[in-house]
Structure formats: structure tokens, C-alpha cells
C-alpha positions, 0 to 999 in steps of 0.5 A: 445899552440899558442897565438892568434894575439890579445893576443900578441898585447895586451901583447906588449902594456902592456909591452910598457906601463910598461916600460914607467912607469918605465922610468918615476920613474927612471928619477925622482930618477936621473938614467935617462941615464942608464935606458933610454938606457935599456928601449929604447932597450926594448921599441923600438922593441916593438914600432916598432912591434906595429907600424908594426901591426898597419900599417898592419891593416891600409893596410888591411883596405885600401885593403878592401875598395878598393875591395868594390869600385872595386866590386861596379864599376864592378856592375855599369859597368855591368849594363851600358853594359847591357843598352848599348846592349839593346839600340844597339839592339833597334837601329838595330831593328828600322833600319831594320823596316825603311828599310822594310818601305822604301822598301814598299814605293818603291814597286809597286803592280803587278796588276792594279786597286785599292789596299790597303797595309796590314801587315801579322799579323798571320800564321796558325800553322798547315799550316804555309807556305800556309795560313796567316792573313792580317790586312785588312777586310770588313771595308777596302773594302776587299772581298772574292776572292780578289787577294793578291800580292807583288811587285814580283807577285801573293801571293794568294787569300782572302778565308774568311774575317771579319770586320778587317782582311782577311785570305790569301790562298797562291798559294802553298796551295793544295786547290789553283786553279788559271787560268794561261798561259805562257806569251810568247806563251799564252798557257793556263792552271790551276795553282795548289798548291801542298803543296810544294815550287813548283806549277803545271801548269795543263791541258795544251794541249799535244802540248802546246808551253811551254819551260823551263824558260817561265814566267807564268802569271794569265789569268784572267779566271773567272774574279776574279783574274786580268789578267797579274800578274806574278806567276812564272817560268817554271822549268820542263815540262812533256808530256804524249802523251798517255793521251794527256796532258802536265804538267809543274812545276813552281817556284813561283815568290814570297818568301812566307817565307819573306812576311811581307807587301802585297797588296790586291785588293779592290772594 
């Protein structure tokens, strides 16, 4: 049978006390030197054992305390680390916002006349890349048909308006039709959206003077969209001599995916 450590320690303590008691009795009777040697030989190892056990418990207690302090320190450091990461993220977000605002301040609308600056606040989930909502409306002087531009060129038109917001239909929308012409030769046509990243310049004359790389601008036909706003660059030309028509593919001047702030023409 194995004795438990506590029972062993208790037995050693009792033995040490007993030997001490015997030592006192013998001393009283004059046998001090002989018994002292005997008891010292018995008691010293016991005392050393008890002292070692006590030191062990003391060391264990110190280790336990140190571990608790280490765990508490780790928890504190993890919390500080999370707080620091949050502060860094907030700082980066603020820096990016400041960059966008500085860019907006330096940007100039690609249209003459009176404009107001607005922010894109929503996109239609079912038509993500072709429509959006701007935080400008009737109270800001925005009307249906108003041109929406960036510092790069024409974005689209306001298709409907409320008191505080307006819905933008991008040039890329399949329902978009804008009067346009080539800047170099002034060859007129109708710029239409195809529901893709490209635009199509339709209804050009079969012998229209148009080249790959030509800049396309608004023609001002209809009096709704101002004349001379950049809309894109010709990337491909298709001529159908039998039908007597010429069609050109146009790459938009605007990156619709990155739009945040826009200019809207107002009365």
C-alpha cells in the first residue's frame, strides 16, 4: 500500500517532535551528550526532509503565483493588441476617406453650367453595375434627365427623382440612349448601352469618318445632355455596306465600379 504524501509528512513531524521531547527528558537526567548525538542523527535527516518538503511547497506556490501573473499579463496584452489593431484600422480608413475627399476637391466636372456634388448611397442589387442612387434630389434642384458626370466624363442620367435623392441610369444600361459624336470628325450617332462594360455607337453613316482610338463626346442633341462631355474611346469599327450602316464599340471613359462621388447638373 502506498502512503499518501500528507500522511508521510505528518509522521515525520510527529517523529521529530517525539525525539525532541526525549532529548529534553534525557538532558534533565544528565545524559545530554550521548543522547544528543543519537537524536541529532535521527532528527537531522527528518528536519532536512521536512524542510525540503516545505521548500517544495513554497516553490510550487511561487510557480503558481507566477503563472497566474503571466496569464493575466497575456490577457492584458491581447486586449491591448486588439485595441491597437482597431485604432490602426480606423486610422487607415480615415486616411483613405481624406484621400478621396482631397481627390474630389481637386476634381472638376466635365460639363459646363451649374453642378452639385453628390455621393452614391445605394445600388440596385438586381442591376448592380447599371443603376445607382445619389443623395441629391428635388430640394437640391435636380430634375429628371439631368446629366451625371465625373472628372473623367459622362456617367449617365437621372431617371427619377424624389425630394432628397435621384436614381442614376448609367450609360452601360441597355435602356440608355445618348446623342454622341466623334470629337475629331464630328461624325454623329446614338450611343447605346449593351448591359456590358462596352458601349455601342449606332446609326453612323456607312462612310462615316471614324477611326479606332477616336474620342467620343456628347452631341447635345435633344437639349437634355450638354454638348462636349467625354463618353469614351472607339475600340472597334464594324461596317455593313449592304445595310448602309456603321457601328463602333466604345470603351467608357468612366470606371463605374469605383464611383463614390459624382456631379449632377442642376437648374
